[in-house]
N, CA, C and O of each residue as an XYZ file, in Angstrom:
792
protein
N     144.205     66.085     92.306
C     145.122     66.183     91.185
C     146.140     67.288     91.450
O     145.704     68.361     91.868
N     147.396     67.146     91.259
C     148.377     68.185     91.364
C     148.542     68.770     89.907
O     148.748     68.063     88.921
N     148.431     70.110     89.886
C     148.647     70.773     88.540
C     149.040     72.147     88.760
O     148.753     72.798     89.765
N     149.807     72.613     87.626
C     150.210     73.951     87.569
C     149.345     74.665     86.484
O     148.835     74.019     85.569
N     149.201     75.943     86.602
C     148.384     76.580     85.474
C     149.111     77.933     85.108
O     149.914     78.503     85.847
N     148.715     78.360     83.871
C     149.336     79.470     83.181
C     148.170     80.238     82.615
O     147.348     79.594     81.965
N     147.992     81.543     82.780
C     146.871     82.262     82.298
C     147.135     83.285     81.352
O     148.180     83.922     81.482
N     146.351     83.550     80.414
C     146.469     84.785     79.476
C     145.211     85.530     79.792
O     144.112     84.976     79.817
N     145.402     86.816     80.036
C     144.359     87.695     80.415
C     143.940     88.698     79.194
O     144.766     89.210     78.437
N     142.680     88.878     79.129
C     142.048     89.915     78.195
C     141.081     90.709     79.074
O     140.029     90.189     79.445
N     141.378     91.817     79.377
C     140.556     92.706     80.201
C     140.831     92.250     81.706
O     141.965     92.118     82.167
N     139.634     92.024     82.422
C     139.832     91.610     83.817
C     139.939     90.168     84.128
O     140.458     89.792     85.179
N     139.462     89.344     83.242
C     139.364     87.937     83.536
C     140.403     87.152     82.712
O     140.835     87.653     81.673
N     140.831     85.916     83.140
C     141.543     85.031     82.333
C     140.747     84.412     81.279
O     139.686     83.878     81.601
N     141.106     84.416     80.115
C     140.263     83.913     79.047
C     141.035     82.684     78.455
O     140.413     81.999     77.643
N     142.154     82.373     78.729
C     142.893     81.331     78.116
C     143.783     80.742     79.237
O     144.736     81.380     79.685
N     143.445     79.498     79.681
C     144.264     78.953     80.753
C     144.904     77.624     80.249
O     144.274     76.803     79.582
N     146.099     77.490     80.590
C     146.821     76.145     80.346
C     146.997     75.485     81.614
O     147.537     76.062     82.558
N     146.548     74.251     81.683
C     146.795     73.509     82.974
C     147.651     72.289     82.616
O     147.347     71.495     81.726
N     148.740     72.205     83.379
C     149.769     71.125     83.155
C     149.468     70.124     84.243
O     149.648     70.381     85.433
N     149.012     68.996     83.805
C     148.803     67.923     84.911
C     150.129     67.284     85.170
O     150.945     67.062     84.276
N     150.312     66.990     86.464
C     151.575     66.432     86.879
C     151.422     64.977     87.263
O     152.395     64.245     87.444
N     150.178     64.589     87.377
C     149.863     63.084     87.639
C     148.990     62.517     86.441
O     148.281     63.241     85.743
N     149.111     61.188     86.282
C     148.366     60.636     85.180
C     147.231     59.769     85.804
O     147.275     59.247     86.918
N     146.195     59.699     84.898
C     145.062     58.870     85.460
C     144.962     57.637     84.574
O     144.254     57.675     83.568
N     145.616     56.589     84.894
C     145.619     55.414     84.075
C     144.354     54.688     84.031
O     144.088     53.955     83.079
N     143.475     54.876     85.122
C     142.126     54.257     85.028
C     141.242     54.847     83.936
O     140.445     54.128     83.334
N     141.379     56.211     83.658
C     140.665     56.833     82.622
C     141.118     56.381     81.305
O     140.318     56.173     80.392
N     142.444     56.217     81.180
C     143.024     55.774     79.876
C     142.582     54.307     79.556
O     142.248     53.967     78.422
N     142.601     53.504     80.578
C     142.005     52.109     80.347
C     140.546     52.112     79.987
O     140.086     51.327     79.158
N     139.806     53.032     80.639
C     138.298     53.135     80.316
C     138.166     53.587     78.890
O     137.387     52.978     78.157
N     138.890     54.646     78.415
C     138.693     55.185     77.148
C     139.176     54.017     76.087
O     138.529     53.798     75.063
N     140.275     53.348     76.399
C     140.751     52.314     75.495
C     139.667     51.193     75.410
O     139.421     50.668     74.324
N     139.046     50.842     76.502
C     138.018     49.841     76.478
C     136.772     50.278     75.607
O     136.229     49.499     74.824
N     136.372     51.550     75.797
C     135.212     52.178     75.013
C     135.562     51.990     73.547
O     134.772     51.472     72.758
N     136.794     52.436     73.199
C     137.163     52.346     71.668
C     137.127     50.992     71.182
O     136.734     50.767     70.038
N     137.537     49.988     72.022
C     137.530     48.644     71.567
C     136.131     48.062     71.365
O     135.942     47.174     70.533
N     135.111     48.579     72.154
C     133.767     48.159     72.178
C     132.961     49.023     71.076
O     131.842     48.652     70.719
N     133.501     50.069     70.600
C     132.789     51.102     69.768
C     132.258     50.467     68.530
O     131.135     50.813     68.160
N     132.946     49.549     67.817
C     132.365     49.014     66.571
C     131.067     48.225     66.697
O     130.313     48.006     65.748
N     130.858     47.791     68.031
C     129.735     46.925     68.256
C     128.748     47.441     69.326
O     127.763     46.785     69.667
N     129.055     48.631     69.828
C     128.159     49.207     70.928
C     127.963     50.641     70.703
O     128.897     51.442     70.686
N     126.578     50.988     70.510
C     126.196     52.390     70.398
C     126.423     53.106     71.645
O     126.769     54.287     71.613
N     126.241     52.424     72.838
C     126.502     53.040     74.186
C     127.912     53.498     74.316
O     128.158     54.604     74.797
N     128.870     52.672     73.897
C     130.337     53.096     74.026
C     130.565     54.158     73.032
O     131.346     55.048     73.370
N     130.070     54.217     71.964
C     130.229     55.472     70.972
C     129.630     56.631     71.596
O     130.191     57.724     71.523
N     128.489     56.467     72.227
C     127.867     57.661     72.857
C     128.660     58.311     73.973
O     128.748     59.532     74.104
N     129.207     57.458     74.736
C     130.163     57.812     75.840
C     131.358     58.551     75.373
O     131.744     59.576     75.935
N     131.983     57.993     74.274
C     133.139     58.627     73.729
C     132.765     59.869     73.085
O     133.537     60.828     73.102
N     131.608     59.920     72.506
C     131.187     61.296     71.769
C     131.071     62.334     72.971
O     131.580     63.449     72.861
N     130.446     61.977     74.026
C     130.258     62.940     75.160
C     131.657     63.345     75.856
O     131.825     64.452     76.367
N     132.534     62.448     75.828
C     133.845     62.769     76.415
C     134.682     63.606     75.426
O     135.382     64.488     75.925
N     134.699     63.460     74.226
C     135.641     63.978     73.287
C     135.120     64.911     72.199
O     135.928     65.373     71.392
N     133.753     65.238     72.115
C     133.311     65.974     70.970
C     133.812     67.404     71.027
O     134.008     68.013     69.975
N     134.045     68.008     72.293
C     134.521     69.390     72.434
C     135.985     69.506     71.951
O     136.371     70.392     71.189
N     136.767     68.526     72.466
C     138.160     68.591     72.027
C     138.375     68.242     70.604
O     139.277     68.775     69.958
N     137.548     67.334     70.082
C     137.739     67.046     68.611
C     137.319     68.299     67.725
O     137.906     68.566     66.677
N     136.307     69.011     68.201
C     135.824     70.174     67.451
C     136.969     71.292     67.620
O     137.322     71.956     66.645
N     137.470     71.454     68.750
C     138.596     72.536     68.940
C     139.791     72.096     68.128
O     140.366     72.987     67.503
N     140.241     70.906     68.039
C     141.247     70.505     67.131
C     140.947     70.717     65.714
O     141.763     71.271     64.978
N     139.804     70.298     65.297
C     139.352     70.457     63.969
C     139.273     72.013     63.516
O     139.600     72.400     62.395
N     138.836     72.764     64.454
C     138.664     74.166     64.121
C     140.139     74.921     63.991
O     140.339     75.840     63.197
N     141.062     74.429     64.826
C     142.394     74.883     64.748
C     143.013     74.613     63.332
O     143.835     75.392     62.850
N     142.622     73.566     62.732
C     143.093     73.233     61.349
C     142.299     73.934     60.207
O     142.897     74.438     59.255
N     140.893     73.959     60.320
C     140.038     74.369     59.214
C     139.754     75.840     59.336
O     139.659     76.567     58.347
N     139.626     76.243     60.525
C     139.202     77.688     60.816
C     137.755     77.851     60.322
O     137.349     78.974     60.025
N     137.013     76.836     60.231
C     135.640     76.852     59.691
C     134.711     76.110     60.656
O     134.934     74.940     60.967
N     133.764     76.738     61.081
C     132.836     76.131     62.076
C     132.092     74.839     61.528
O     131.965     73.817     62.203
N     131.642     74.983     60.314
C     130.806     73.892     59.701
C     131.633     72.744     59.387
O     131.261     71.593     59.615
N     132.860     73.071     58.814
C     133.779     71.949     58.583
C     134.138     71.238     59.748
O     134.305     70.021     59.681
N     134.302     71.968     61.009
C     134.803     71.363     62.254
C     133.589     70.464     62.661
O     133.808     69.336     63.102
N     132.446     70.889     62.536
C     131.241     70.005     62.864
C     131.328     68.820     62.101
O     131.273     67.724     62.660
N     131.473     68.943     60.748
C     131.621     67.659     59.937
C     132.744     66.802     60.390
O     132.578     65.582     60.381
N     133.865     67.307     60.782
C     134.983     66.617     61.326
C     134.577     65.712     62.545
O     134.903     64.529     62.641
N     133.856     66.380     63.432
C     133.329     65.695     64.585
C     132.668     64.509     64.224
O     133.068     63.422     64.643
N     131.592     64.629     63.409
C     130.720     63.581     62.957
C     131.619     62.501     62.267
O     131.494     61.347     62.674
N     132.498     62.754     61.278
C     133.162     61.869     60.567
C     134.251     61.124     61.464
O     134.566     59.958     61.229
N     134.769     61.814     62.434
C     135.686     61.186     63.420
C     134.968     59.991     64.145
O     135.489     58.877     64.204
N     133.796     60.271     64.668
C     133.097     59.254     65.362
C     132.579     58.113     64.540
O     132.438     56.982     65.005
N     132.293     58.452     63.271
C     131.935     57.462     62.212
C     133.157     56.476     62.106
O     132.995     55.263     62.234
N     134.265     56.987     61.893
C     135.508     56.260     61.736
C     135.863     55.506     62.950
O     136.504     54.462     62.828
N     135.514     55.928     64.086
C     135.754     55.113     65.422
C     134.928     53.850     65.313
O     135.351     52.801     65.799
N     133.745     53.919     64.681
C     132.993     52.753     64.660
C     133.573     51.694     63.682
O     133.168     50.532     63.726
N     134.501     52.089     62.818
C     135.177     51.145     61.928
C     136.536     50.811     62.352
O     137.268     50.166     61.602
N     136.923     51.207     63.505
C     138.344     51.025     64.062
C     138.522     49.671     64.715
O     138.547     49.531     65.937
N     138.648     48.647     63.820
C     138.732     47.319     64.237
C     140.187     46.898     64.698
O     140.362     45.874     65.359
N     141.136     47.664     64.352
C     142.632     47.345     64.650
C     143.114     47.961     65.910
O     144.310     47.840     66.178
N     142.304     48.630     66.745
C     142.844     49.225     67.981
C     143.008     48.308     69.019
O     142.071     47.564     69.309
N     144.144     48.254     69.663
C     144.402     47.270     70.756
C     144.252     47.979     72.080
O     145.130     48.797     72.355
N     143.345     47.800     72.874
C     143.083     48.511     74.173
C     144.193     48.221     75.203
O     144.290     48.942     76.196
N     145.022     47.205     75.000
C     146.071     46.963     76.002
C     147.290     47.822     75.629
O     148.028     48.261     76.511
N     147.483     48.042     74.448
C     148.738     48.821     74.042
C     148.452     50.250     73.539
O     149.385     51.046     73.427
N     147.181     50.595     73.232
C     146.854     51.824     72.552
C     146.703     52.945     73.535
O     146.445     52.783     74.727
N     146.883     54.072     72.948
C     146.536     55.373     73.653
C     145.232     55.981     73.117
O     145.235     56.704     72.120
N     144.174     55.689     73.761
C     142.843     55.963     73.141
C     142.647     57.444     72.888
O     142.182     57.808     71.807
N     142.988     58.347     73.860
C     142.874     59.700     73.612
C     143.610     60.155     72.389
O     143.013     60.859     71.575
N     144.976     59.778     72.178
C     145.756     59.998     71.153
C     145.150     59.486     69.885
O     145.123     60.185     68.872
N     144.670     58.289     69.929
C     144.037     57.641     68.805
C     142.837     58.460     68.168
O     142.697     58.674     66.964
N     141.998     58.880     69.183
C     140.758     59.700     68.691
C     141.204     60.998     68.078
O     140.716     61.398     67.021
N     142.221     61.722     68.800
C     142.631     63.000     68.156
C     143.491     62.778     66.880
O     143.536     63.695     66.059
N     144.112     61.733     66.675
C     144.834     61.460     65.573
C     143.719     61.277     64.290
O     143.856     61.825     63.196
N     142.855     60.594     64.579
C     141.728     60.387     63.673
C     141.077     61.839     63.277
O     140.844     62.194     62.122
N     140.856     62.522     64.326
C     140.251     63.917     64.165
C     141.104     64.835     63.301
O     140.623     65.508     62.390
N     142.414     64.830     63.633
C     143.422     65.568     62.912
C     143.373     65.201     61.392
O     143.231     66.058     60.519
N     143.506     63.811     61.131
C     143.499     63.333     59.708
C     142.246     63.822     58.947
O     142.310     64.344     57.833
N     141.070     63.607     59.651
C     139.904     63.962     59.068
C     139.851     65.463     58.720
O     139.531     65.866     57.602
N     140.177     66.248     59.729
C     140.264     67.767     59.551
C     141.175     68.088     58.333
O     140.783     68.900     57.496
N     142.336     67.496     58.215
C     143.177     67.761     57.204
C     142.589     67.448     55.903
O     142.766     68.222     54.963
N     141.878     66.335     55.765
C     141.257     65.854     54.564
C     140.183     66.892     54.180
O     140.137     67.368     53.045
N     139.300     67.235     55.183
C     138.302     68.198     54.926
C     138.841     69.628     54.381
O     138.308     70.288     53.488
N     139.921     69.940     55.049
C     140.599     71.314     54.904
C     141.006     71.261     53.405
O     140.687     72.146     52.611
N     141.702     70.205     53.085
C     142.252     70.172     51.623
C     141.134     70.147     50.653
O     141.254     70.764     49.595
N     140.109     69.518     50.912
C     139.022     69.367     49.894
C     138.162     70.739     49.770
O     137.619     71.059     48.712
N     138.093     71.490     50.910
C     137.397     72.587     50.774
C     138.163     74.036     50.974
O     137.589     75.098     51.214
N     139.530     73.854     50.828
C     140.213     75.077     51.008
C     140.113     76.204     49.983
O     140.505     77.344     50.235
N     139.579     75.848     48.834
C     139.261     76.835     47.871
C     138.008     77.882     48.205
O     137.846     78.987     47.688
N     137.267     77.321     49.084
C     136.051     77.958     49.583
C     136.298     78.501     50.962
O     135.445     78.218     51.804
N     137.248     79.181     51.309
C     137.631     79.634     52.638
C     136.610     80.710     53.035
O     136.292     81.677     52.343
N     136.105     80.369     54.354
C     135.221     81.429     54.982
C     135.855     81.908     56.335
O     136.775     81.268     56.844
N     135.396     82.940     56.854
C     135.930     83.417     58.121
C     135.040     83.437     59.173
O     134.801     84.497     59.752
N     134.428     82.216     59.549
C     133.520     82.067     60.578
C     134.227     82.066     61.958
O     135.235     81.380     62.131
N     133.722     82.802     62.897
C     134.213     82.900     64.291
C     133.693     81.745     65.021
O     132.547     81.339     64.828
N     134.486     81.209     65.843
C     134.040     80.085     66.736
C     133.197     80.706     67.759
O     133.516     81.818     68.179
N     132.133     80.098     68.217
C     131.284     80.655     69.258
C     131.822     80.340     70.642
O     131.632     81.096     71.595
N     132.461     79.266     70.721
C     133.215     78.927     71.954
C     134.178     77.782     71.852
O     134.040     76.972     70.935
N     135.114     77.661     72.701
C     136.104     76.544     72.699
C     135.596     75.515     73.736
O     136.409     74.923     74.447
N     134.316     75.301     73.832
C     133.900     74.367     74.703
C     133.639     74.624     76.186
O     133.282     73.722     76.943
N     133.835     75.926     76.585
C     133.654     76.282     77.967
C     132.564     77.317     77.948
O     132.633     78.323     77.243
N     131.479     77.021     78.805
C     130.413     77.818     78.856
C     130.619     79.165     79.489
O     129.900     80.113     79.174
N     131.581     79.274     80.373
C     131.896     80.599     81.078
C     132.543     81.654     80.320
O     132.727     82.788     80.763
N     132.906     81.228     79.092
C     133.593     82.337     78.322
C     132.582     83.029     77.561
O     131.641     82.393     77.087
N     132.696     84.340     77.392
C     131.812     85.108     76.617
C     132.106     85.062     75.079
O     133.178     84.611     74.676
N     131.205     85.503     74.276
C     131.505     85.565     72.849
C     132.671     86.400     72.509
O     133.474     86.116     71.621
N     132.724     87.503     73.303
C     133.879     88.394     73.022
C     135.186     87.759     73.388
O     136.180     87.926     72.681
N     135.206     87.024     74.496
C     136.434     86.269     74.848
C     136.770     85.174     73.764
O     137.944     84.966     73.456
N     135.708     84.460     73.177
C     135.973     83.517     72.130
C     136.596     84.169     70.912
O     137.541     83.629     70.337
N     136.089     85.309     70.514
C     136.400     86.015     69.334
C     137.903     86.481     69.638
O     138.759     86.359     68.761
N     138.168     86.945     70.728
C     139.540     87.390     71.105
C     140.530     86.277     70.990
O     141.585     86.466     70.384
N     140.225     85.037     71.582
C     140.976     83.876     71.482
C     141.160     83.489     70.037
O     142.284     83.201     69.624
N     140.149     83.470     69.287
C     140.237     83.100     67.798
C     141.236     84.062     67.093
O     142.082     83.600     66.328
N     141.149     85.360     67.336
C     142.026     86.266     66.777
C     143.439     86.090     67.144
O     144.313     86.202     66.285
N     143.722     85.813     68.415
C     145.003     85.407     68.896
C     145.640     84.285     68.188
O     146.801     84.317     67.777
N     144.759     83.201     68.050
C     145.296     81.951     67.380
C     145.683     82.120     65.931
O     146.477     81.361     65.374
N     145.067     83.189     65.311
C     145.391     83.420     63.858
C     146.825     83.997     63.782
O     147.369     84.069     62.680
N     147.454     84.405     64.882
C     148.897     84.726     64.797
C     149.851     83.606     64.837
O     151.061     83.801     64.721
N     149.291     82.334     65.012
C     150.111     81.197     64.981
C     150.067     80.516     63.594
O     149.125     80.703     62.823
N     151.088     79.743     63.314
C     151.094     78.988     62.048
C     150.138     77.647     62.391
O     149.786     77.345     63.531
N     149.831     76.989     61.309
C     148.807     75.803     61.561
C     149.399     74.807     62.566
O     148.670     74.260     63.393
N     150.750     74.562     62.499
C     151.229     73.516     63.417
C     151.291     73.943     64.888
O     151.144     73.126     65.796
N     151.501     75.172     65.085
C     151.540     75.722     66.370
C     150.177     75.814     66.979
O     149.971     75.610     68.176
N     149.166     76.159     66.023
C     147.795     76.238     66.527
C     147.318     74.829     66.947
O     146.698     74.678     68.000
N     147.601     73.816     66.137
C     147.254     72.477     66.499
C     147.799     72.012     67.728
O     147.073     71.345     68.465
N     148.983     72.268     68.062
C     149.735     71.897     69.280
C     148.972     72.662     70.401
O     148.514     72.020     71.346
N     148.835     73.872     70.338
C     148.157     74.639     71.554
C     146.749     74.040     71.698
O     146.324     73.808     72.830
N     146.072     73.801     70.715
C     144.661     73.302     70.893
C     144.716     71.847     71.507
O     143.907     71.497     72.366
N     145.644     71.070     71.058
C     145.588     69.685     71.594
C     146.150     69.711     72.969
O     145.696     68.859     73.733
N     147.061     70.532     73.437
C     147.541     70.719     74.805
C     146.571     71.372     75.654
O     146.264     70.832     76.717
N     146.052     72.475     75.309
C     145.158     73.281     76.212
C     143.755     72.814     76.133
O     143.148     72.674     77.195
N     143.155     72.551     75.001
C     141.675     72.221     74.977
C     141.473     70.668     75.101
O     140.500     70.226     75.711
N     142.357     69.888     74.545
C     142.228     68.476     74.631
C     142.917     67.799     75.722
O     142.692     66.616     75.980
N     143.861     68.610     76.460
C     144.544     68.121     77.532
C     145.491     66.856     77.375
O     145.708     66.016     78.248
N     146.051     66.890     75.990
C     147.007     65.776     75.662
C     148.384     66.152     76.132
O     148.692     67.343     76.178
N     149.216     65.228     76.477
C     150.516     65.438     76.898
C     151.301     65.633     75.645
O     150.856     65.317     74.542
N     152.575     66.204     75.853
C     153.544     66.456     74.804
C     153.791     65.221     74.048
O     153.835     65.227     72.818
N     153.971     64.043     74.834
C     154.249     62.804     74.149
C     153.151     62.315     73.250
O     153.396     61.754     72.182
N     151.942     62.534     73.694
C     150.742     62.125     72.872
C     150.711     63.080     71.641
O     150.413     62.641     70.530
N     150.998     64.292     71.832
C     150.879     65.156     70.677
C     151.958     64.851     69.676
O     151.718     64.925     68.470
N     153.164     64.503     70.148
C     154.311     64.125     69.322
C     153.964     62.953     68.487
O     154.345     62.884     67.319
N     153.249     62.027     69.052
C     152.761     60.701     68.337
C     151.829     61.026     67.258
O     151.990     60.567     66.127
N     150.796     61.850     67.585
C     149.807     62.287     66.695
C     150.309     63.145     65.496
O     149.790     62.989     64.391
N     151.281     64.024     65.687
C     151.705     64.870     64.654
C     153.023     64.356     64.080
O     153.704     65.012     63.292
N     153.352     63.082     64.548
C     154.613     62.454     63.920
C     155.935     63.397     63.920
O     156.509     63.709     62.876
N     156.319     63.784     65.110
C     157.401     64.704     65.284
C     158.015     64.405     66.667
O     157.372     63.854     67.561
N     159.265     64.792     66.787
C     159.943     64.583     68.111
C     159.182     65.354     69.218
O     158.598     66.404     68.949
N     159.191     64.838     70.435
C     158.506     65.449     71.564
C     159.291     66.817     71.807
O     158.646     67.794     72.188
N     160.499     66.899     71.622
C     161.254     68.159     71.896
C     160.789     69.246     70.889
O     160.697     70.422     71.241
N     160.516     68.860     69.713
C     160.007     69.820     68.764
C     158.584     70.345     69.064
O     158.219     71.492     68.809
N     157.848     69.427     69.610
C     156.396     69.806     70.057
C     156.560     70.796     71.143
O     155.978     71.879     71.092
N     157.449     70.412     72.270
C     157.503     71.444     73.333
C     157.980     72.797     72.824
O     157.385     73.831     73.125
N     159.119     72.776     72.009
C     159.502     74.134     71.570
C     158.483     74.896     70.850
O     158.310     76.092     71.082
N     157.769     74.217     69.941
C     156.707     74.935     69.214
C     155.623     75.371     70.215
O     155.107     76.482     70.089
N     155.276     74.573     71.159
C     154.227     75.098     72.203
C     154.669     76.265     72.886
O     153.914     77.230     73.008
N     155.950     76.261     73.392
C     156.460     77.354     74.214
C     156.541     78.661     73.328
O     156.195     79.761     73.757
N     157.030     78.442     72.059
C     157.045     79.565     71.154
C     155.633     80.182     70.894
O     155.449     81.399     70.877
N     154.701     79.306     70.704
C     153.374     79.678     70.376
C     152.797     80.492     71.574
O     152.176     81.542     71.405
N     153.066     79.886     72.910
C     152.573     80.626     74.033
C     153.235     82.019     74.119
O     152.527     82.986     74.402
N     154.449     82.160     73.906
C     155.136     83.442     73.867
C     154.452     84.412     72.941
O     154.178     85.568     73.263
N     154.180     83.840     71.709
C     153.506     84.675     70.685
C     152.161     85.220     71.233
O     151.863     86.414     71.213
N     151.332     84.166     71.754
C     150.014     84.480     72.243
C     150.033     85.574     73.404
O     149.208     86.486     73.477
N     151.037     85.377     74.267
C     151.218     86.442     75.416
C     151.496     87.731     74.889
O     150.946     88.716     75.383
N     152.376     87.845     73.836
C     152.895     89.102     73.401
C     151.698     89.747     72.701
O     151.510     90.956     72.843
N     150.851     88.974     71.925
C     149.786     89.593     71.123
C     148.583     89.932     72.068
O     147.762     90.784     71.728
N     148.482     89.243     73.283
C     147.440     89.603     74.234
C     147.866     90.685     75.079
O     147.036     91.213     75.819
N     149.244     91.140     75.056
C     149.675     92.281     75.779
C     150.009     91.861     77.251
O     149.922     92.669     78.176
N     150.411     90.502     77.432
C     150.946     89.988     78.760
C     152.349     90.271     78.884
O     153.098     90.029     77.938
N     152.780     90.764     79.969
C     154.160     91.084     80.185
C     154.886     89.794     80.482
O     154.416     88.968     81.265
N     156.154     89.608     79.789
C     156.946     88.366     80.142
C     157.522     88.442     81.595
O     157.779     89.474     82.215
N     157.674     87.153     82.018
C     158.014     86.987     83.444
C     159.544     86.579     83.516
O     160.079     86.379     84.607
């Protein structure tokens, strides 16, 4: 795979890495689409999708709710709703975007219903075992400097690996707006992390 990467450093190690894929894997998309189509009738397909997307769904949910437990609930509810997704067309659909759109909608619903009881739990990790708790806390603190839409875009791009086009469809906004919000968010994160501009 050909890819470019961008790093934000905290201390000696890179703690936040953005990888921009420059090639697409249509086989993976077809596989995900097929699993979604089978999901309402197959526990095996649901299990495979859960293994593939639980971390990115959690990260997206956490970017919206800022609550560990609500994010866990969002992961469960997202995959429950996938079993009820009878209208997905595997030939035309974007499976990854479809899953993340469900996750975003569920997280927004949960956030609205529980926002009076805000708590300040720190995420233990963003799905990567090599990050320390201190790094995860640092990342969480950095993300708090972003508004909700910027945070969602960064999480979908960095943690979920979605393209700008996929994010634009999920968030129902122009791709150019998504790109500009992402770049502005990355500038804010670099500034807050003490990274010198290039």
